[in-house]
C-alpha positions as CSV (number, residue, x, y, z in Angstrom):
1,M,0.0,0.0,0.0
2,A,2.8,2.4,0.9
3,R,4.5,1.6,-2.4
4,I,1.3,2.4,-4.3
5,T,1.0,5.7,-2.5
6,L,4.6,6.5,-3.4
7,V,3.9,5.7,-7.0
8,I,0.8,7.9,-7.1
9,F,2.6,10.7,-5.4
10,G,5.5,10.4,-7.8
11,A,3.2,10.4,-10.8
12,I,1.5,13.6,-9.5
13,I,4.9,15.3,-9.1
14,V,5.9,14.3,-12.6
15,L,2.5,15.6,-13.9
16,I,3.0,18.9,-12.1
17,I,6.5,19.3,-13.5
18,L,5.3,18.5,-17.1
19,V,2.5,21.1,-16.7
20,L,5.0,23.7,-15.5
21,I,7.3,23.0,-18.4
22,A,4.4,23.2,-20.8
23,S,3.3,26.5,-19.2
24,A,6.8,27.9,-19.4
25,I,7.0,27.1,-23.1
26,A,3.5,28.5,-23.7
27,N,4.4,31.7,-21.9
28,T,7.5,32.1,-24.1
29,L,5.3,31.7,-27.2
30,F,2.7,34.0,-25.8
31,K,5.3,36.7,-25.2
32,K,6.7,36.2,-28.7
33,S,3.3,36.6,-30.3
34,V,2.6,39.8,-28.3
35,A,6.1,41.2,-29.2
36,Q,5.2,40.7,-32.9
37,E,1.9,42.6,-32.3
38,L,3.8,45.4,-30.6
39,T,6.3,45.6,-33.5
40,A,3.4,46.1,-35.9
41,F,1.6,48.4,-33.6
42,T,4.5,50.8,-33.0
43,G,6.2,50.4,-36.4
44,S,3.6,52.3,-38.4
45,L,3.8,55.5,-36.4
46,K,4.4,58.7,-38.3
47,S,4.9,61.3,-35.6
48,K,4.8,65.0,-36.4
49,A,5.8,67.5,-33.6
50,Q,3.0,69.8,-32.6
51,T,3.1,72.1,-29.5
52,V,0.0,72.5,-27.5
53,Q,-1.0,76.2,-27.5
54,L,-3.4,78.0,-25.2
55,S,-5.4,78.8,-28.4
56,D,-5.9,75.1,-29.0
57,L,-8.1,75.1,-25.8
58,E,-10.3,78.0,-26.5
59,S,-13.2,76.0,-28.1
60,L,-13.3,73.5,-25.3
61,P,-15.7,73.6,-22.3
62,L,-14.2,75.5,-19.4
63,P,-13.7,72.5,-17.1
64,V,-11.8,70.7,-19.9
65,Q,-9.6,73.8,-20.4
66,N,-9.0,73.9,-16.6
67,W,-8.0,70.2,-16.6
68,L,-5.6,70.6,-19.5
69,N,-4.0,73.6,-17.9
70,Y,-3.7,71.8,-14.6
71,S,-2.0,68.8,-16.4
72,G,0.8,70.9,-17.6
73,I,0.4,69.9,-21.3
74,V,0.2,73.5,-22.6
75,G,3.5,74.6,-24.1
76,K,4.6,70.9,-24.6
77,E,4.5,68.8,-27.7
78,R,1.4,66.6,-28.2
79,I,1.8,63.1,-26.9
80,T,1.9,60.5,-29.6
81,T,3.0,57.4,-27.7
82,V,2.7,56.2,-24.1
83,Y,4.3,53.4,-22.2
84,S,3.0,52.6,-18.7
85,K,3.8,50.0,-16.0
86,Q,1.1,49.3,-13.5
87,N,0.5,47.2,-10.4
88,I,-3.1,45.9,-10.4
89,T,-5.6,43.9,-8.4
90,M,-8.7,42.5,-10.0
91,R,-11.5,40.0,-9.6
92,L,-14.1,38.7,-12.0
93,K,-17.0,38.2,-9.5
94,A,-18.0,40.2,-6.4
95,N,-17.5,37.1,-4.1
96,Q,-14.1,36.3,-5.5
97,A,-10.8,37.1,-3.8
98,W,-8.7,39.8,-5.3
99,M,-5.8,38.7,-7.5
100,A,-2.6,40.8,-7.9
101,G,-0.7,41.3,-11.0
102,Q,1.6,43.5,-13.1
103,A,0.5,45.2,-16.3
104,E,2.2,47.0,-19.2
105,Q,0.5,49.2,-21.7
106,Y,1.5,50.7,-25.0
107,V,-0.7,53.5,-26.5
108,R,-0.7,55.6,-29.6
109,T,-2.8,58.6,-30.1
110,E,-2.7,59.8,-33.7
111,E,-4.1,56.5,-34.8
112,P,-5.8,55.7,-31.5
113,G,-5.1,52.3,-30.0
114,F,-3.5,50.3,-27.2
115,I,-1.9,47.0,-26.4
116,W,-2.2,45.9,-22.7
117,I,-0.3,43.0,-21.3
118,V,-0.9,41.5,-17.9
119,D,0.4,38.7,-15.7
120,I,-1.9,37.8,-12.8
121,K,-1.0,35.5,-9.9
122,M,-4.0,33.4,-9.1
123,A,-2.2,31.1,-6.6
124,P,1.3,29.6,-6.1
125,L,2.4,28.2,-9.5
126,L,-0.8,29.4,-11.1
127,H,-1.0,32.5,-13.3
128,I,-3.1,34.2,-15.9
129,A,-1.5,35.7,-19.0
130,G,-3.7,38.4,-20.7
131,R,-3.5,40.7,-23.7
132,D,-6.1,43.3,-24.5
133,K,-5.7,45.4,-27.6
134,Y,-7.5,48.1,-29.6
135,V,-6.0,48.5,-33.1
136,D,-7.6,50.1,-36.2
137,G,-10.9,50.4,-34.4
138,Q,-11.1,46.8,-33.4
139,G,-10.7,45.3,-29.9
140,N,-9.6,41.8,-28.9
141,M,-9.3,40.4,-25.4
142,L,-7.1,37.2,-25.0
143,I,-6.9,35.4,-21.6
144,K,-4.9,32.2,-21.0
145,I,-4.5,30.3,-17.8
146,L,-0.9,29.2,-17.3
147,S,-0.4,30.9,-20.7
148,L,-1.6,27.5,-22.0
149,I,-5.4,27.3,-21.8
150,T,-7.4,29.9,-23.6
151,V,-10.4,31.0,-21.5
152,A,-11.3,34.1,-23.5
153,N,-10.6,35.3,-27.0
154,A,-13.3,37.9,-27.4
155,R,-13.9,40.1,-30.4
156,G,-16.8,41.7,-32.2
157,K,-18.8,44.9,-32.2
158,E,-19.4,44.9,-28.5
159,I,-15.7,44.5,-27.8
160,D,-14.9,47.2,-30.3
161,Q,-17.3,49.6,-28.4
162,G,-15.9,48.6,-25.0
163,S,-12.3,49.1,-26.2
164,L,-13.1,52.5,-27.6
165,V,-14.8,53.5,-24.3
166,R,-11.7,52.3,-22.4
167,Y,-9.4,54.4,-24.7
168,L,-11.6,57.5,-24.2
169,A,-11.5,57.1,-20.4
170,E,-7.7,56.8,-20.4
171,I,-7.0,60.1,-22.1
172,V,-6.6,61.4,-18.6
173,W,-3.2,59.7,-18.7
174,Y,-2.2,61.4,-22.0
175,P,-4.1,64.7,-21.9
176,S,-3.2,66.1,-25.3
177,A,-5.3,63.3,-26.9
178,A,-8.3,65.4,-25.7
179,L,-7.5,67.7,-28.6
180,S,-7.7,64.9,-31.2
181,S,-10.2,65.3,-34.1
182,Y,-11.8,62.0,-33.3
183,I,-13.0,63.4,-29.9
184,Q,-15.8,66.0,-29.6
185,W,-16.6,67.9,-26.4
186,E,-19.9,69.3,-25.0
187,G,-20.1,71.3,-21.8
188,I,-22.5,70.2,-19.1
189,D,-21.7,72.5,-16.2
190,S,-18.8,74.1,-14.4
191,H,-17.4,70.7,-13.3
192,S,-18.3,68.2,-16.0
193,A,-18.2,67.7,-19.8
194,K,-19.4,65.1,-22.2
195,A,-16.8,63.6,-24.6
196,T,-17.8,61.7,-27.8
197,M,-15.3,59.6,-29.6
198,S,-15.9,58.4,-33.1
199,Y,-13.4,56.2,-34.9
200,Q,-13.6,53.5,-37.7
201,G,-17.4,53.5,-37.7
202,V,-17.8,53.1,-33.9
203,S,-19.0,55.9,-31.5
204,A,-19.4,56.2,-27.8
205,S,-19.8,59.0,-25.2
206,G,-18.9,59.5,-21.6
207,V,-18.9,62.2,-19.0
208,F,-15.8,63.4,-17.3
209,T,-16.1,65.2,-13.9
210,F,-13.5,67.6,-12.6
211,N,-12.8,69.1,-9.2
212,D,-12.0,72.8,-8.4
213,Q,-8.3,72.1,-8.9
214,G,-8.8,71.1,-12.5
215,Q,-8.2,67.4,-11.8
216,A,-10.3,64.9,-13.7
217,V,-11.8,62.8,-10.9
218,S,-14.2,60.4,-12.7
219,F,-15.4,59.1,-16.1
220,V,-18.8,57.4,-16.6
221,A,-20.0,55.8,-19.7
222,E,-22.3,53.0,-21.0
223,R,-20.1,50.1,-22.0
224,Y,-20.8,46.5,-23.1
225,R,-20.3,43.9,-20.4
226,E,-20.4,40.2,-20.9
227,S,-22.4,38.1,-18.5
228,E,-23.2,34.4,-19.0
229,G,-22.4,34.6,-22.7
230,E,-24.5,37.7,-23.4
231,Y,-23.5,41.3,-23.8
232,R,-25.5,44.2,-22.5
233,L,-24.8,47.9,-22.0
234,E,-24.1,48.7,-18.3
235,T,-22.8,51.8,-16.6
236,W,-19.1,51.8,-16.2
237,L,-17.2,54.1,-13.8
238,C,-13.5,55.0,-13.7
239,K,-12.8,56.7,-10.4
240,I,-9.5,58.5,-10.0
241,N,-8.0,58.6,-6.5
242,E,-4.6,60.3,-6.7
243,Y,-2.4,62.4,-9.0
244,K,1.4,62.4,-9.5
245,A,3.9,64.1,-11.8
246,F,5.4,62.0,-14.6
247,D,7.7,63.8,-17.0
248,E,6.4,67.1,-15.7
249,L,2.8,66.2,-16.4
250,K,0.2,65.8,-13.6
251,I,-1.7,62.6,-14.3
252,P,-3.6,60.0,-12.3
253,A,-1.5,57.6,-10.2
254,Q,-4.3,55.4,-8.9
255,A,-7.8,54.5,-10.2
256,D,-10.6,52.1,-9.6
257,L,-13.0,50.6,-12.1
258,V,-16.6,49.9,-11.1
259,W,-19.6,48.4,-12.8
260,K,-22.7,50.1,-11.6
261,L,-25.2,47.2,-11.9
262,E,-28.9,46.8,-10.9
263,T,-27.6,44.5,-8.1
264,G,-25.3,47.2,-6.8
265,D,-21.8,48.5,-7.5
266,F,-19.2,45.9,-8.5
267,H,-15.7,47.2,-7.8
268,W,-13.6,44.8,-9.9
269,Y,-10.3,46.6,-10.7
270,H,-7.7,48.8,-9.0
271,L,-4.5,50.1,-10.6
272,E,-1.5,52.0,-9.5
273,V,0.9,53.5,-12.0
274,E,4.5,52.6,-11.3
275,D,6.1,54.3,-14.4
276,M,4.9,56.3,-17.3
277,E,6.9,57.3,-20.4
278,F,5.7,59.6,-23.2
279,G,6.8,59.9,-26.8
280,Y,6.3,63.2,-28.7
């Protein structure tokens, strides 16, 4: 009996080792594939230096002008690329434990898009590799457990809309994008403004709220959310908690993402910016 137990234990150990080896190989292939996407994403950029002038802000609602002035973008060249490194925690359901991870994101603004790469620790020896991208007006979310087992490879019109909403919310991290021709602004009151982004046949709107200092403190929009295989528009909130200076620009350092559902608020994501680099 003891011998049988040892054999079973040994087989389990061998199986775990084989899975870890397969995971390591799959992770290498995953990273290689993402690197190829990044090469294509950044290789087509055609940057042209443009300095943000006070006159560029004159047609914008007053709270948007105050925000851009506060950010420090006036007098600097327009941002064309962004690289950020983030520490994140997330969960997929309200009753789930939070999972920690590290994320990197690459953004371009003249042809709006992003590639987001994340590694999430679910448990010892168990991780999730993810890549979210928005390129040429199309979104795609790819999630793999152990970099090996695909649990999501979502694309389609709902993903395109959700990716566009995400990009629009995140212009608070690259403020000069607010001046882009694909974004239109409409004043609401002294502390809020509606932004509408239209690109490659997809449009969506959201409301930015600003405080007296000129800081953007929240963004709310209707965004598609998947639940049990079906998509429906839900209210999505990005709440900004803290600002820091990166490369002389004042931008958010922490933010929380919340789905405002009929069943109550579902706080599912928190991020802290570790590093931010801009290209002009």
